[in-house]
C-alpha positions in Angstrom: -15.0 -19.3 62.9 -11.9 -17.3 61.9 -11.2 -16.5 58.3 -8.2 -18.2 56.8 -6.6 -18.7 53.4 -8.5 -20.9 50.9 -7.4 -23.3 48.3 -7.5 -22.2 44.7 -10.2 -23.1 42.2 -13.0 -22.3 42.0 -11.9 -19.2 43.8 -15.0 -17.1 43.5 -17.3 -19.9 44.7 -15.0 -20.6 47.7 -14.6 -17.0 48.6 -18.4 -16.4 48.4 -19.0 -19.5 50.5 -16.5 -18.4 53.2 -18.0 -14.9 53.4 -21.5 -16.3 53.4 -20.6 -18.5 56.4 -19.3 -15.4 58.3 -22.6 -13.7 57.7 -25.0 -16.6 58.3 -23.2 -17.6 61.5 -23.5 -14.0 62.9 -19.9 -12.9 62.8 -21.0 -10.0 60.7 -24.5 -9.0 61.9 -27.0 -7.1 59.8 -25.8 -3.5 59.4 -22.1 -4.4 59.6 -19.8 -2.9 57.0 -17.6 -5.6 55.5 -13.8 -5.1 55.5 -12.5 -3.6 52.3 -11.5 -5.6 49.2 -7.8 -5.3 50.0 -8.3 -6.7 53.5 -10.6 -9.5 52.4 -8.3 -10.4 49.5 -5.3 -10.7 51.9 -7.2 -12.7 54.5 -8.6 -15.1 52.0 -5.5 -15.4 49.9 -7.1 -14.4 46.7 -7.1 -11.4 44.3 -9.3 -8.3 44.7 -11.2 -9.2 41.5 -12.1 -12.6 43.1 -13.4 -10.8 46.2 -15.3 -8.4 44.0 -17.1 -11.3 42.2 -17.8 -13.1 45.5 -19.4 -10.0 46.8 -21.6 -9.7 43.7 -22.7 -13.3 44.4 -23.6 -12.4 47.9 -25.5 -9.3 46.7 -27.4 -11.5 44.3 -28.4 -13.7 47.2 -29.7 -10.7 49.0 -27.1 -10.9 51.8 -25.1 -7.7 51.2 -25.7 -4.3 49.5 -23.1 -2.0 48.1 -23.6 1.7 49.1 -21.8 4.1 46.9 -19.0 5.8 48.7 -19.7 3.9 52.0 -18.8 0.3 51.3 -20.5 -3.1 51.4 -23.0 -3.7 54.2 -24.7 -6.8 55.5 -28.5 -6.5 54.9 -29.7 -10.1 55.7 -28.3 -13.2 57.4 -30.2 -15.8 55.2 -30.1 -15.9 51.4 -33.3 -15.1 49.5 -34.6 -18.1 47.7 -35.3 -17.7 44.1 -38.7 -18.4 42.6 -37.9 -21.9 41.2 -36.5 -23.0 44.6 -39.6 -21.7 46.5 -41.8 -23.6 44.0 -39.9 -26.8 44.6 -40.3 -26.4 48.4 -44.0 -25.4 48.3 -46.9 -27.8 48.8 -48.2 -29.1 45.5 -51.7 -28.1 46.3 -50.5 -24.5 47.0 -48.7 -24.4 43.6 -51.8 -25.8 41.9 -54.0 -23.1 43.4 -51.8 -20.5 41.9 -51.6 -22.4 38.6 -55.4 -22.4 38.4 -55.5 -18.6 38.8 -52.9 -18.0 36.2 -54.0 -20.5 33.6 -57.7 -19.8 33.9 -57.0 -16.2 32.9 -54.6 -17.4 30.2 -57.4 -19.5 28.7 -59.7 -16.5 28.6 -57.1 -14.4 26.9 -56.3 -17.2 24.5 -59.9 -17.3 23.3 -59.7 -13.6 22.6 -56.3 -13.5 21.0 -55.7 -16.8 19.3 -54.4 -16.9 15.8 -54.8 -19.5 13.1 -51.3 -20.8 14.1 -52.4 -21.0 17.7 -55.5 -23.0 16.7 -53.3 -25.4 14.7 -51.0 -25.8 17.6 -53.9 -26.5 20.0 -55.3 -29.2 17.7 -51.9 -30.8 17.3 -51.4 -30.8 21.1 -54.8 -32.3 21.7 -54.0 -35.0 19.1 -50.7 -35.6 20.9 -52.4 -36.0 24.2 -54.8 -38.6 22.7 -51.9 -40.4 21.1 -50.0 -40.4 24.4 -52.9 -42.2 26.1 -51.5 -45.5 24.8 -48.1 -44.7 26.5 -46.9 -44.7 30.1 -48.0 -42.1 32.7 -45.0 -39.9 32.2 -45.6 -39.6 28.5 -49.3 -38.9 29.0 -48.5 -36.2 31.6 -46.0 -34.6 29.3 -48.5 -34.5 26.5 -51.1 -33.0 28.9 -48.7 -30.3 29.9 -47.9 -29.6 26.2 -51.5 -28.9 25.6 -51.8 -26.6 28.6 -48.6 -24.9 27.4 -50.2 -24.3 24.0 -53.2 -22.7 25.7 -50.9 -20.3 27.7 -48.9 -19.5 24.5 -52.1 -18.5 22.7 -52.7 -15.8 25.3 -49.7 -14.0 23.8 -48.5 -12.7 27.2 -44.8 -13.3 27.8 -45.2 -12.9 31.6 -47.9 -15.7 31.7 -45.5 -17.8 29.6 -42.7 -17.3 32.1 -44.9 -18.0 35.1 -46.3 -21.3 33.6 -42.8 -22.4 32.6 -41.7 -22.0 36.2 -44.6 -24.1 37.4 -44.0 -27.0 35.0 -41.2 -28.9 36.8 -43.1 -29.1 40.1 -46.4 -29.9 38.4 -45.0 -32.6 36.2 -43.5 -34.6 39.1 -46.7 -34.2 41.2 -49.0 -35.2 38.3 -47.1 -38.3 37.4 -47.2 -39.4 41.1 -50.9 -38.5 41.3 -51.9 -40.5 38.2 -50.0 -43.5 39.4 -51.2 -43.2 43.0 -54.9 -42.9 42.2 -54.9 -45.1 39.1 -56.7 -42.4 37.2 -55.9 -44.0 33.8 -56.7 -47.6 34.7 -60.3 -47.4 33.6 -59.8 -44.4 31.2 -56.3 -44.2 29.6 -57.2 -40.9 28.1 -58.4 -39.4 31.3 -59.9 -35.9 30.9 -60.2 -36.0 27.1 -63.7 -34.5 27.0 -62.8 -31.5 29.2 -59.6 -30.8 27.1 -61.5 -31.2 23.8 -64.1 -28.7 25.1 -61.4 -26.3 26.2 -59.8 -26.4 22.7 -63.1 -25.9 21.1 -64.0 -22.9 23.3 -60.7 -21.2 22.5 -61.1 -21.9 18.8 -64.5 -20.3 18.7 -63.4 -17.3 20.7 -65.6 -18.0 23.8 -63.5 -16.6 26.6 -66.0 -17.3 29.4 -66.5 -20.9 28.3 -62.7 -21.4 28.0 -62.0 -20.0 31.4 -64.9 -22.0 33.0 -63.9 -25.3 31.3 -60.3 -25.0 32.3 -61.1 -24.0 35.9 -63.4 -27.0 36.2 -60.8 -29.3 34.9 -58.1 -27.9 37.2 -60.4 -27.9 40.3 -61.0 -31.6 39.8 -57.3 -32.3 39.7 -56.8 -30.1 42.8 -59.4 -32.1 44.7 -57.5 -35.3 43.9 -54.3 -33.7 45.1 -55.9 -32.7 48.4 -57.2 -36.2 49.0 -54.0 -38.0 47.9 
């Protein structure tokens, strides 16, 4: 597909898309040096600053790399998916397995590092989960996630916080579907209350092993439901 002039606005997005098409369709193979900014600007009918921003976009997607004094080179023909995108595309059970590893360790750390403020937040989150039992499945799942978020926060590790935050969108949707599909709350609207209460108590008394064991058991039970669903 030959390059031709593009319509104005949004120029950077259009320029980046046109260049990306040239790369992904094989017109510029891996290892190829892109034409200079002046040439690209003239061909696309945009300014050099627009070309420069478009190339930055492609670099951020892992398609090109700027080499000082040599130019811009194609290093891949397919964009690199960011972490949230990969999570959305992944199987829910796979995401849950990783969540279990991350959150079990977070529970152990929470038991060792929790503060009075953390304990108050955990008690409030547990009460919120119990209150949400009278609501719909989405509200209950949101309250459940809020409690787990409070556990992770009590670990006082920003990397764990960030990892769990990335998991939440995929987990929320899957858990709402699971609760509805299996009717987990039909007989017990506050499904899993005993395990969550035991988890909060273990963190509060500083028992790292009990906290990790309790959370792992609770998550393994949910994972088994996911695999059977």
